[in-house]
TORSEZA-572672 format. One record per residue: residue number from 1; x, y, z of N, C-alpha, C, O in turn; residue in three letters. Coordinates in pm, 1 decimal. Example, Ala and Ser with C-alpha at 12.3 -4.5 7.8 and 13.67 -1.06 7.14 Angstrom:
BEGIN
<pt kollum="1" n_xx="1319.0" n_yy="-569.0" n_zz="780.0" ca_xx="1230.0" ca_yy="-450.0" ca_zz="780.0" c_xx="1320.0" c_yy="-330.0" c_zz="780.0" o_xx="1423.6" o_yy="-331.9" o_zz="846.5" voza="Ala"/>
<pt kollum="2" n_xx="1285.0" n_yy="-225.0" n_zz="708.0" ca_xx="1367.0" ca_yy="-106.0" ca_zz="714.0" c_xx="1290.0" c_yy="3.0" c_zz="787.0" o_xx="1340.9" o_yy="113.8" o_zz="803.9" voza="Ser"/>
***
This chain:
BEGIN
<pt kollum="1" n_xx="-22309.7" n_yy="7676.0" n_zz="15425.1" ca_xx="-22291.9" ca_yy="7812.9" ca_zz="15464.8" c_xx="-22291.2" c_yy="7820.0" c_zz="15615.8" o_xx="-22342.3" o_yy="7731.2" o_zz="15684.1" voza="Unk"/>
<pt kollum="2" n_xx="-22232.8" n_yy="7926.4" n_zz="15666.7" ca_xx="-22217.6" ca_yy="7943.7" ca_zz="15811.0" c_xx="-22264.9" c_yy="8082.9" c_zz="15850.3" o_xx="-22230.9" o_yy="8181.9" o_zz="15785.5" voza="Unk"/>
<pt kollum="3" n_xx="-22343.8" n_yy="8089.5" n_zz="15957.4" ca_xx="-22388.4" ca_yy="8218.6" ca_zz="16010.5" c_xx="-22275.6" c_yy="8275.3" c_zz="16095.7" o_xx="-22243.9" o_yy="8221.2" o_zz="16201.7" voza="Unk"/>
<pt kollum="4" n_xx="-22215.5" n_yy="8383.6" n_zz="16049.5" ca_xx="-22098.1" ca_yy="8441.7" ca_zz="16114.5" c_xx="-22137.7" c_yy="8546.4" c_zz="16218.1" o_xx="-22072.6" o_yy="8558.4" o_zz="16322.0" voza="Unk"/>
<pt kollum="5" n_xx="-22243.5" n_yy="8621.8" n_zz="16190.9" ca_xx="-22286.6" ca_yy="8727.8" ca_zz="16282.4" c_xx="-22419.1" c_yy="8689.5" c_zz="16347.6" o_xx="-22499.6" o_yy="8617.3" o_zz="16288.8" voza="Unk"/>
<pt kollum="6" n_xx="-22440.6" n_yy="8737.8" n_zz="16467.7" ca_xx="-22560.1" ca_yy="8708.6" ca_zz="16545.1" c_xx="-22685.3" c_yy="8770.4" c_zz="16482.3" o_xx="-22677.4" o_yy="8867.7" o_zz="16407.3" voza="Unk"/>
<pt kollum="7" n_xx="-22800.3" n_yy="8712.1" n_zz="16514.6" ca_xx="-22928.4" ca_yy="8764.0" ca_zz="16466.4" c_xx="-22985.8" c_yy="8871.3" c_zz="16559.3" o_xx="-23089.1" o_yy="8930.7" o_zz="16528.4" voza="Unk"/>
<pt kollum="8" n_xx="-22920.5" n_yy="8896.2" n_zz="16671.1" ca_xx="-22968.5" ca_yy="8996.3" ca_zz="16767.0" c_xx="-22964.0" c_yy="9134.9" c_zz="16702.7" o_xx="-22862.3" o_yy="9175.1" o_zz="16646.3" voza="Unk"/>
<pt kollum="9" n_xx="-23074.6" n_yy="9206.5" n_zz="16711.9" ca_xx="-23082.2" ca_yy="9342.2" ca_zz="16658.6" c_xx="-23108.9" c_yy="9348.6" c_zz="16509.5" o_xx="-23110.2" o_yy="9457.6" o_zz="16452.3" voza="Unk"/>
<pt kollum="10" n_xx="-23130.2" n_yy="9235.5" n_zz="16445.3" ca_xx="-23157.2" ca_yy="9233.0" ca_zz="16301.0" c_xx="-23306.4" c_yy="9249.5" c_zz="16276.6" o_xx="-23387.5" o_yy="9231.4" o_zz="16367.5" voza="Unk"/>
<pt kollum="11" n_xx="-23341.8" n_yy="9284.0" n_zz="16154.0" ca_xx="-23483.4" ca_yy="9302.7" ca_zz="16120.7" c_xx="-23554.5" c_yy="9167.4" c_zz="16117.2" o_xx="-23491.7" o_yy="9062.4" o_zz="16104.4" voza="Unk"/>
<pt kollum="12" n_xx="-23685.8" n_yy="9172.9" n_zz="16129.0" ca_xx="-23767.4" ca_yy="9051.2" ca_zz="16125.7" c_xx="-23744.0" c_yy="8972.8" c_zz="15996.5" o_xx="-23737.6" o_yy="8849.9" o_zz="15998.5" voza="Unk"/>
<pt kollum="13" n_xx="-23731.2" n_yy="9044.0" n_zz="15884.3" ca_xx="-23709.8" ca_yy="8977.8" ca_zz="15755.5" c_xx="-23576.3" c_yy="8904.9" c_zz="15751.4" o_xx="-23567.8" o_yy="8793.9" o_zz="15698.8" voza="Unk"/>
<pt kollum="14" n_xx="-23472.0" n_yy="8966.3" n_zz="15806.5" ca_xx="-23340.6" ca_yy="8902.0" ca_zz="15807.2" c_xx="-23341.1" c_yy="8778.1" c_zz="15896.4" o_xx="-23281.3" o_yy="8676.4" o_zz="15861.4" voza="Unk"/>
<pt kollum="15" n_xx="-23407.4" n_yy="8786.1" n_zz="16010.1" ca_xx="-23416.9" ca_yy="8671.2" ca_zz="16100.1" c_xx="-23494.2" c_yy="8558.9" c_zz="16032.9" o_xx="-23453.4" o_yy="8443.0" o_zz="16039.6" voza="Unk"/>
<pt kollum="16" n_xx="-23606.1" n_yy="8592.0" n_zz="15967.9" ca_xx="-23687.1" ca_yy="8491.3" ca_zz="15899.3" c_xx="-23609.3" c_yy="8426.6" c_zz="15785.5" o_xx="-23619.9" o_yy="8305.9" o_zz="15764.2" voza="Unk"/>
<pt kollum="17" n_xx="-23531.9" n_yy="8504.8" n_zz="15712.9" ca_xx="-23451.4" ca_yy="8451.3" ca_zz="15602.9" c_xx="-23346.0" c_yy="8355.3" c_zz="15655.9" o_xx="-23325.7" o_yy="8248.1" o_zz="15598.8" voza="Unk"/>
<pt kollum="18" n_xx="-23279.2" n_yy="8392.0" n_zz="15763.3" ca_xx="-23177.3" ca_yy="8304.7" ca_zz="15822.6" c_xx="-23239.6" c_yy="8174.4" c_zz="15870.7" o_xx="-23183.4" o_yy="8067.0" o_zz="15848.9" voza="Unk"/>
<pt kollum="19" n_xx="-23354.8" n_yy="8182.7" n_zz="15935.5" ca_xx="-23420.6" ca_yy="8062.0" ca_zz="15984.6" c_xx="-23468.6" c_yy="7974.4" c_zz="15869.6" o_xx="-23467.4" o_yy="7851.8" o_zz="15880.9" voza="Unk"/>
<pt kollum="20" n_xx="-23511.1" n_yy="8035.9" n_zz="15758.6" ca_xx="-23552.8" ca_yy="7959.2" ca_zz="15640.8" c_xx="-23435.4" c_yy="7881.6" c_zz="15581.6" o_xx="-23454.2" o_yy="7777.2" o_zz="15519.0" voza="Unk"/>
<pt kollum="21" n_xx="-23314.8" n_yy="7933.3" n_zz="15601.7" ca_xx="-23194.2" ca_yy="7864.5" ca_zz="15554.6" c_xx="-23141.3" c_yy="7765.6" c_zz="15658.4" o_xx="-23039.6" o_yy="7700.2" o_zz="15635.2" voza="Unk"/>
<pt kollum="22" n_xx="-23209.4" n_yy="7754.3" n_zz="15772.7" ca_xx="-23168.0" ca_yy="7660.5" ca_zz="15875.9" c_xx="-23062.3" c_yy="7713.7" c_zz="15970.1" o_xx="-22993.5" o_yy="7636.3" o_zz="16036.6" voza="Unk"/>
<pt kollum="23" n_xx="-23048.5" n_yy="7846.1" n_zz="15976.6" ca_xx="-22948.6" ca_yy="7909.9" ca_zz="16062.8" c_xx="-23019.6" c_yy="7978.3" c_zz="16178.8" o_xx="-23098.2" o_yy="8070.7" o_zz="16157.8" voza="Unk"/>
<pt kollum="24" n_xx="-22992.0" n_yy="7933.3" n_zz="16301.6" ca_xx="-23063.1" ca_yy="7987.0" ca_zz="16416.8" c_xx="-22977.1" c_yy="8073.7" c_zz="16506.3" o_xx="-23026.7" o_yy="8169.2" o_zz="16566.3" voza="Unk"/>
<pt kollum="25" n_xx="-22848.4" n_yy="8041.9" n_zz="16516.3" ca_xx="-22759.9" ca_yy="8121.2" ca_zz="16601.7" c_xx="-22621.5" c_yy="8127.9" c_zz="16539.2" o_xx="-22587.7" o_yy="8047.8" o_zz="16452.1" voza="Unk"/>
<pt kollum="26" n_xx="-22542.4" n_yy="8223.1" n_zz="16583.9" ca_xx="-22408.2" ca_yy="8242.5" ca_zz="16528.2" c_xx="-22328.3" c_yy="8112.9" c_zz="16539.1" o_xx="-22327.6" o_yy="8047.4" o_zz="16643.3" voza="Unk"/>
<pt kollum="27" n_xx="-22261.4" n_yy="8077.3" n_zz="16430.2" ca_xx="-22181.5" ca_yy="7956.0" ca_zz="16426.7" c_xx="-22252.5" c_yy="7837.9" c_zz="16364.8" o_xx="-22188.7" o_yy="7736.9" o_zz="16335.1" voza="Unk"/>
<pt kollum="28" n_xx="-22383.8" n_yy="7847.6" n_zz="16344.3" ca_xx="-22458.4" ca_yy="7738.5" ca_zz="16281.0" c_xx="-22411.9" c_yy="7718.7" c_zz="16137.8" o_xx="-22384.4" o_yy="7815.0" o_zz="16066.2" voza="Unk"/>
<pt kollum="29" n_xx="-22403.3" n_yy="7591.9" n_zz="16096.7" ca_xx="-22360.0" ca_yy="7556.9" ca_zz="15961.7" c_xx="-22469.0" c_yy="7472.4" c_zz="15897.4" o_xx="-22527.1" o_yy="7385.8" o_zz="15962.8" voza="Unk"/>
<pt kollum="30" n_xx="-22497.0" n_yy="7497.0" n_zz="15769.9" ca_xx="-22597.5" ca_yy="7420.6" ca_zz="15697.7" c_xx="-22556.8" c_yy="7404.9" c_zz="15552.1" o_xx="-22477.2" o_yy="7483.0" o_zz="15499.9" voza="Unk"/>
<pt kollum="31" n_xx="-22611.9" n_yy="7303.5" n_zz="15487.3" ca_xx="-22589.7" ca_yy="7280.9" ca_zz="15344.8" c_xx="-22721.7" c_yy="7304.2" c_zz="15273.2" o_xx="-22824.9" o_yy="7250.8" o_zz="15313.8" voza="Unk"/>
<pt kollum="32" n_xx="-22719.0" n_yy="7383.3" n_zz="15167.3" ca_xx="-22839.2" ca_yy="7417.4" ca_zz="15092.3" c_xx="-22819.0" c_yy="7386.0" c_zz="14944.7" o_xx="-22705.5" o_yy="7383.6" o_zz="14897.1" voza="Unk"/>
<pt kollum="33" n_xx="-22928.6" n_yy="7361.8" n_zz="14871.1" ca_xx="-22916.4" ca_yy="7338.5" ca_zz="14726.8" c_xx="-22871.6" c_yy="7465.3" c_zz="14654.2" o_xx="-22897.0" o_yy="7576.8" o_zz="14699.8" voza="Unk"/>
<pt kollum="34" n_xx="-22805.2" n_yy="7446.5" n_zz="14541.5" ca_xx="-22754.0" ca_yy="7559.1" ca_zz="14462.8" c_xx="-22858.5" c_yy="7597.0" c_zz="14358.4" o_xx="-22852.8" o_yy="7551.0" o_zz="14244.3" voza="Unk"/>
<pt kollum="35" n_xx="-22955.0" n_yy="7682.1" n_zz="14398.4" ca_xx="-23058.7" ca_yy="7725.6" ca_zz="14304.6" c_xx="-23089.1" c_yy="7873.9" c_zz="14324.2" o_xx="-23034.6" o_yy="7937.8" o_zz="14414.2" voza="Unk"/>
<pt kollum="36" n_xx="-23174.5" n_yy="7926.7" n_zz="14241.3" ca_xx="-23204.3" ca_yy="8070.2" ca_zz="14242.2" c_xx="-23266.7" c_yy="8116.0" c_zz="14374.4" o_xx="-23235.4" o_yy="8224.5" o_zz="14423.2" voza="Unk"/>
<pt kollum="37" n_xx="-23353.8" n_yy="8034.6" n_zz="14431.7" ca_xx="-23419.1" ca_yy="8072.5" ca_zz="14557.1" c_xx="-23316.9" c_yy="8086.9" c_zz="14669.6" o_xx="-23322.5" o_yy="8181.6" o_zz="14748.0" voza="Unk"/>
<pt kollum="38" n_xx="-23224.7" n_yy="7993.4" n_zz="14676.6" ca_xx="-23121.2" ca_yy="7999.2" ca_zz="14779.3" c_xx="-23029.8" c_yy="8119.3" c_zz="14757.9" o_xx="-22991.3" o_yy="8185.8" o_zz="14854.1" voza="Unk"/>
<pt kollum="39" n_xx="-22995.1" n_yy="8147.3" n_zz="14633.4" ca_xx="-22909.7" ca_yy="8262.6" ca_zz="14603.2" c_xx="-22977.5" c_yy="8392.9" c_zz="14646.0" o_xx="-22911.4" o_yy="8483.0" o_zz="14697.7" voza="Unk"/>
<pt kollum="40" n_xx="-23107.8" n_yy="8403.3" n_zz="14625.0" ca_xx="-23181.6" ca_yy="8522.5" ca_zz="14666.1" c_xx="-23179.8" c_yy="8540.8" c_zz="14816.5" o_xx="-23164.6" o_yy="8652.6" o_zz="14865.7" voza="Unk"/>
<pt kollum="41" n_xx="-23195.4" n_yy="8430.7" n_zz="14890.4" ca_xx="-23192.2" ca_yy="8438.0" ca_zz="15036.7" c_xx="-23053.3" c_yy="8477.5" c_zz="15085.9" o_xx="-23039.2" o_yy="8557.5" o_zz="15178.3" voza="Unk"/>
<pt kollum="42" n_xx="-22951.3" n_yy="8420.2" n_zz="15023.0" ca_xx="-22813.8" ca_yy="8453.6" ca_zz="15061.6" c_xx="-22785.8" c_yy="8601.4" c_zz="15036.3" o_xx="-22719.7" o_yy="8666.5" o_zz="15117.2" voza="Unk"/>
<pt kollum="43" n_xx="-22835.2" n_yy="8654.7" n_zz="14925.6" ca_xx="-22813.7" ca_yy="8796.6" ca_zz="14894.4" c_xx="-22875.3" c_yy="8887.8" c_zz="14999.8" o_xx="-22821.1" o_yy="8994.8" o_zz="15027.6" voza="Unk"/>
<pt kollum="44" n_xx="-22987.5" n_yy="8847.4" n_zz="15058.7" ca_xx="-23053.7" ca_yy="8929.2" ca_zz="15160.7" c_xx="-22972.6" c_yy="8939.0" c_zz="15289.1" o_xx="-22976.4" o_yy="9041.0" o_zz="15357.9" voza="Unk"/>
<pt kollum="45" n_xx="-22898.3" n_yy="8831.4" n_zz="15321.8" ca_xx="-22822.4" ca_yy="8831.4" ca_zz="15447.3" c_xx="-22673.7" c_yy="8804.8" c_zz="15421.9" o_xx="-22605.6" o_yy="8745.5" o_zz="15505.5" voza="Unk"/>
<pt kollum="46" n_xx="-22624.7" n_yy="8848.4" n_zz="15307.6" ca_xx="-22486.1" ca_yy="8820.0" ca_zz="15268.1" c_xx="-22383.6" c_yy="8876.4" c_zz="15366.0" o_xx="-22274.1" o_yy="8821.7" o_zz="15379.0" voza="Unk"/>
<pt kollum="47" n_xx="-22417.7" n_yy="8984.9" n_zz="15434.9" ca_xx="-22325.3" ca_yy="9045.8" ca_zz="15530.5" c_xx="-22317.1" c_yy="8967.1" c_zz="15661.3" o_xx="-22234.0" o_yy="8997.5" o_zz="15746.8" voza="Unk"/>
<pt kollum="48" n_xx="-22403.2" n_yy="8865.8" n_zz="15677.1" ca_xx="-22406.4" ca_yy="8787.9" ca_zz="15800.5" c_xx="-22359.9" c_yy="8643.9" c_zz="15782.1" o_xx="-22338.1" o_yy="8573.6" o_zz="15880.7" voza="Unk"/>
<pt kollum="49" n_xx="-22344.4" n_yy="8599.0" n_zz="15658.6" ca_xx="-22309.6" ca_yy="8459.1" ca_zz="15633.9" c_xx="-22179.1" c_yy="8445.9" c_zz="15556.9" o_xx="-22133.7" o_yy="8538.6" o_zz="15489.7" voza="Unk"/>
<pt kollum="50" n_xx="-22120.8" n_yy="8328.1" n_zz="15569.1" ca_xx="-21999.8" ca_yy="8292.6" ca_zz="15495.5" c_xx="-22037.4" c_yy="8170.9" c_zz="15411.1" o_xx="-22077.5" o_yy="8067.9" o_zz="15465.2" voza="Unk"/>
<pt kollum="51" n_xx="-22024.6" n_yy="8182.2" n_zz="15279.6" ca_xx="-22067.7" ca_yy="8075.9" ca_zz="15189.3" c_xx="-21946.2" c_yy="8008.5" c_zz="15127.1" o_xx="-21854.4" o_yy="8074.7" o_zz="15078.6" voza="Unk"/>
<pt kollum="52" n_xx="-21947.5" n_yy="7874.5" n_zz="15129.4" ca_xx="-21842.7" ca_yy="7795.7" ca_zz="15064.6" c_xx="-21908.3" c_yy="7684.4" c_zz="14984.5" o_xx="-22018.2" o_yy="7639.8" o_zz="15017.5" voza="Unk"/>
<pt kollum="53" n_xx="-21841.8" n_yy="7640.2" n_zz="14880.9" ca_xx="-21891.4" ca_yy="7527.2" ca_zz="14801.6" c_xx="-21864.6" c_yy="7398.7" c_zz="14878.0" o_xx="-21759.2" o_yy="7382.1" o_zz="14939.4" voza="Unk"/>
<pt kollum="54" n_xx="-21960.9" n_yy="7308.4" n_zz="14873.5" ca_xx="-21946.0" ca_yy="7180.4" ca_zz="14944.6" c_xx="-21867.4" c_yy="7080.5" c_zz="14862.8" o_xx="-21845.5" o_yy="6967.8" o_zz="14907.4" voza="Unk"/>
***
C-alpha cells in the first residue's frame, strides 16, 4: 500500500494508524499481511492510502 495524502492536519488516531502500518510520510510504500487487523486499519485511513495486491 502507498500513502497518497500527507498526515499533516490529520487526527491523532489517523496518524497512529498510518504509523502502525509503516507509513510515515506521503509517498511511503509498505507491504502488509492480508488479515482482518490490516483491513480494519486500512478502512480507518482509506481516503489517504492506495492499496494494491502484491
